[in-house]
VEXTORGU-436308 format. One record per residue (C-alpha): chain; x, y, z; residue number from 1. Coordinates in steps of 0.25 Angstrom, whole numbers, plus 5000, padded with zeros to 4 digits. Each point is the difference from the previous one (the first is absolute). Example, Ala and Ser with C-alpha at 12.3 -4.5 7.8 and 13.67 -1.06 7.14 Angstrom:
% residues 2
<pt><tiro>A</tiro><u>5049</u><v>4982</v><w>5031</w><vogu>1</vogu></pt>
<pt><tiro>A</tiro><u>5006</u><v>5014</v><w>4998</w><vogu>2</vogu></pt>
END
This chain:
% residues 54
<pt><tiro>A</tiro><u>5242</u><v>5418</v><w>5533</w><vogu>1</vogu></pt>
<pt><tiro>A</tiro><u>5011</u><v>4991</v><w>4994</w><vogu>2</vogu></pt>
<pt><tiro>A</tiro><u>5015</u><v>5002</v><w>5006</w><vogu>3</vogu></pt>
<pt><tiro>A</tiro><u>5004</u><v>4997</v><w>4986</w><vogu>4</vogu></pt>
<pt><tiro>A</tiro><u>4997</u><v>5014</v><w>4993</w><vogu>5</vogu></pt>
<pt><tiro>A</tiro><u>5011</u><v>5010</v><w>4996</w><vogu>6</vogu></pt>
<pt><tiro>A</tiro><u>4999</u><v>5013</v><w>5008</w><vogu>7</vogu></pt>
<pt><tiro>A</tiro><u>5005</u><v>5014</v><w>4996</w><vogu>8</vogu></pt>
<pt><tiro>A</tiro><u>5011</u><v>4998</v><w>5008</w><vogu>9</vogu></pt>
<pt><tiro>A</tiro><u>5004</u><v>4985</v><w>4994</w><vogu>10</vogu></pt>
<pt><tiro>A</tiro><u>4997</u><v>5008</v><w>4985</w><vogu>11</vogu></pt>
<pt><tiro>A</tiro><u>5010</u><v>5011</v><w>5004</w><vogu>12</vogu></pt>
<pt><tiro>A</tiro><u>5011</u><v>4992</v><w>5007</w><vogu>13</vogu></pt>
<pt><tiro>A</tiro><u>5006</u><v>4995</v><w>4986</w><vogu>14</vogu></pt>
<pt><tiro>A</tiro><u>5001</u><v>5012</v><w>4993</w><vogu>15</vogu></pt>
<pt><tiro>A</tiro><u>5010</u><v>5006</v><w>5012</w><vogu>16</vogu></pt>
<pt><tiro>A</tiro><u>5009</u><v>4986</v><w>4996</w><vogu>17</vogu></pt>
<pt><tiro>A</tiro><u>4999</u><v>5002</v><w>4985</w><vogu>18</vogu></pt>
<pt><tiro>A</tiro><u>5007</u><v>5014</v><w>5002</w><vogu>19</vogu></pt>
<pt><tiro>A</tiro><u>5010</u><v>4994</v><w>5008</w><vogu>20</vogu></pt>
<pt><tiro>A</tiro><u>5003</u><v>4990</v><w>4990</w><vogu>21</vogu></pt>
<pt><tiro>A</tiro><u>5000</u><v>5009</v><w>4989</w><vogu>22</vogu></pt>
<pt><tiro>A</tiro><u>5011</u><v>5008</v><w>5008</w><vogu>23</vogu></pt>
<pt><tiro>A</tiro><u>5008</u><v>4986</v><w>5001</w><vogu>24</vogu></pt>
<pt><tiro>A</tiro><u>4999</u><v>4997</v><w>4986</w><vogu>25</vogu></pt>
<pt><tiro>A</tiro><u>5006</u><v>5014</v><w>4996</w><vogu>26</vogu></pt>
<pt><tiro>A</tiro><u>5012</u><v>4997</v><w>5011</w><vogu>27</vogu></pt>
<pt><tiro>A</tiro><u>5002</u><v>4986</v><w>4993</w><vogu>28</vogu></pt>
<pt><tiro>A</tiro><u>4999</u><v>5005</v><w>4986</w><vogu>29</vogu></pt>
<pt><tiro>A</tiro><u>5011</u><v>5011</v><w>5003</w><vogu>30</vogu></pt>
<pt><tiro>A</tiro><u>5010</u><v>4989</v><w>5008</w><vogu>31</vogu></pt>
<pt><tiro>A</tiro><u>4997</u><v>4991</v><w>4989</w><vogu>32</vogu></pt>
<pt><tiro>A</tiro><u>5004</u><v>5011</v><w>4989</w><vogu>33</vogu></pt>
<pt><tiro>A</tiro><u>5012</u><v>5003</v><w>5007</w><vogu>34</vogu></pt>
<pt><tiro>A</tiro><u>5005</u><v>4985</v><w>5001</w><vogu>35</vogu></pt>
<pt><tiro>A</tiro><u>4997</u><v>4998</v><w>4986</w><vogu>36</vogu></pt>
<pt><tiro>A</tiro><u>5008</u><v>5013</v><w>4995</w><vogu>37</vogu></pt>
<pt><tiro>A</tiro><u>5012</u><v>4996</v><w>5009</w><vogu>38</vogu></pt>
<pt><tiro>A</tiro><u>4999</u><v>4985</v><w>4994</w><vogu>39</vogu></pt>
<pt><tiro>A</tiro><u>5001</u><v>5005</v><w>4986</w><vogu>40</vogu></pt>
<pt><tiro>A</tiro><u>5011</u><v>5010</v><w>5004</w><vogu>41</vogu></pt>
<pt><tiro>A</tiro><u>5008</u><v>4988</v><w>5006</w><vogu>42</vogu></pt>
<pt><tiro>A</tiro><u>4996</u><v>4990</v><w>4988</w><vogu>43</vogu></pt>
<pt><tiro>A</tiro><u>5005</u><v>5010</v><w>4990</w><vogu>44</vogu></pt>
<pt><tiro>A</tiro><u>5013</u><v>5002</v><w>5007</w><vogu>45</vogu></pt>
<pt><tiro>A</tiro><u>5001</u><v>4985</v><w>5000</w><vogu>46</vogu></pt>
<pt><tiro>A</tiro><u>4998</u><v>4998</v><w>4985</w><vogu>47</vogu></pt>
<pt><tiro>A</tiro><u>5010</u><v>5012</v><w>4996</w><vogu>48</vogu></pt>
<pt><tiro>A</tiro><u>5011</u><v>4993</v><w>5009</w><vogu>49</vogu></pt>
<pt><tiro>A</tiro><u>4997</u><v>4988</v><w>4994</w><vogu>50</vogu></pt>
<pt><tiro>A</tiro><u>5001</u><v>5006</v><w>4986</w><vogu>51</vogu></pt>
<pt><tiro>A</tiro><u>5012</u><v>5007</v><w>5003</w><vogu>52</vogu></pt>
<pt><tiro>A</tiro><u>5008</u><v>4986</v><w>5004</w><vogu>53</vogu></pt>
<pt><tiro>A</tiro><u>4996</u><v>4992</v><w>4987</w><vogu>54</vogu></pt>
END
């Protein structure tokens, strides 16, 4: 037979990788959201400080 054909194991392997990627993306999304909220708080503080100075 041709060795280039995909076996059941070859097809099942990416499914496990996709599950790991989904978990990684969920963690990444949470971390990114934390940084964005922190940056917005700092930006708001800087704007308030600048408005008080002017």
